[in-house]
C-alpha atoms as one frame of an Amber mdcrd trajectory, in Angstrom:
protein
   0.062  -0.075  -0.042   2.570   2.448   0.777   4.558   1.991  -2.502   1.123
   2.195  -4.904   0.356   5.416  -2.218   4.219   6.410  -2.801   3.486   6.073
  -6.800   0.394   7.795  -6.914   1.908  10.708  -5.206   4.855  11.043  -7.698
   2.729  10.894 -10.511   0.053  13.077  -9.644  -2.423  10.309  -9.142  -3.329
  11.307  -5.740  -4.079  15.214  -6.353  -6.360  13.852  -9.383  -8.340  11.672
  -7.205  -8.618  14.412  -4.459  -9.646  16.990  -7.103 -12.346  14.421  -8.257
 -13.780  13.990  -4.936 -14.063  17.870  -3.938 -16.088  18.240  -7.688 -18.363
  15.312  -6.536 -18.700  16.470  -3.561 -19.424  20.374  -4.660 -21.665  18.860
  -7.194 -23.840  17.118  -4.213 -23.648  20.614  -1.713 -25.373  22.305  -4.846
 -28.237  19.429  -5.095 -28.627  19.833  -1.251 -28.973  23.767  -1.599 -31.657
  22.812  -4.513 -33.599  20.940  -2.623 -33.437  22.009   0.962 -32.620  25.855
   0.170 -30.318  27.797   1.231 -31.149  28.319   4.667 -29.139  29.119   7.389
 -30.366  26.184   9.507 -28.140  24.137   6.662 -24.341  24.156   7.879 -22.363
  22.524   5.408 -18.431  22.088   5.468 -16.585  23.998   2.998 -16.875  21.403
   0.075 -17.867  18.748   2.608 -19.204  15.639   1.697 -21.860  16.352   4.252
 -23.973  18.736   5.526 -25.561  19.360   9.408 -29.499  20.385   9.220 -30.696
  22.144  12.546 -34.474  20.967  12.539 -36.912  23.608  12.875 -39.658  23.526
  15.497 -41.826  21.068  16.225 -39.020  18.345  15.031 -37.302  16.753  17.728
 -33.904  15.228  16.422 -34.979  11.668  17.406 -38.317  11.847  15.959 -37.264
  13.560  12.639 -34.202  10.605  12.331 -37.115   7.804  13.346 -39.938   9.401
  10.476 -37.231   9.804   7.780 -36.038   6.128   8.321 -39.885   5.470   8.071
 -40.103   7.078   5.041 -36.666   5.234   3.891 -33.806   7.422   4.011 -31.412
   6.801   7.099 -29.651   9.988   8.726 -27.643   9.994  11.773 -28.889  12.736
  14.941 -26.181  14.889  15.967 -26.219  12.777  19.161 -23.784  10.316  17.580
 -20.974  13.215  17.026 -21.410  14.188  20.755 -18.583  13.629  22.819 -18.904
  14.137  26.328 -21.756  15.039  28.373 -22.340  18.249  26.315 -26.202  18.599
  25.377 -26.537  17.451  21.475 -28.383  20.191  19.128 -31.516  19.468  17.443
 -29.643  18.717  14.069 -28.811  15.356  11.939 -25.851  14.911   9.668 -26.687
  14.350   6.099 -23.801  12.494   4.228 -23.949  13.896   0.389 -21.649  11.232
  -0.987 -23.137   8.017   0.932 -25.611   7.193  -2.176 -23.534   6.213  -5.150
 -25.875   7.877  -7.439 -26.829  11.738  -7.331 -30.409  10.327  -8.573 -30.396
   8.474  -5.442 -29.131  11.199  -3.657 -31.872  13.707  -4.724 -34.852  11.554
  -3.867 -33.408  10.841  -0.612 -33.125  14.811  -0.230 -36.358  15.240  -1.736
 -37.926  12.815   0.876 -36.262  14.376   3.836 -37.598  18.172   2.330 -40.830
  16.353   2.530 -40.253  15.443   5.879 -39.332  18.553   7.379 -42.617  20.370
   5.595 -45.218  17.697   7.322 -43.913  17.184  10.613 -47.536  16.188  11.973
 -47.970  13.860   9.047 -46.439  10.839   7.910 -45.633  10.072   4.356 -45.699
   7.311   2.424 -43.207   4.339   2.826 -40.575   4.375   0.155 -37.720   1.760
  -0.715 -34.513   2.488   1.510 -32.261   5.029   0.870 -29.103   5.715   3.189
 -27.924   9.116   3.810 -26.109   8.813   6.680
């Protein structure tokens, strides 16, 4: 593995791989913004492969995670990323590069948008999409 990594660094492949990942992450961030909006509740790391979605009232983090999963989309509550005993924000982490295809990401984000918009109703069950 070390030899392969050295070769990729010397011949520029490592830089090309990194640039391809940055380009794909930026494209997926654009899809997320298109669907979820350019809301201050969306906190993306710069060209990150995930974003944080702060949940509006009346959503509680664990209820949103459960409802999203019921609708076929897996997201992770902020509590899973907390260290120590600090209170976790009412937010979920959405992994933008987890779905292999952009079309699957788009559909998962649409389901999350529908879920956010209808906190008191339950939508139809869908096939499982993982956006962790």
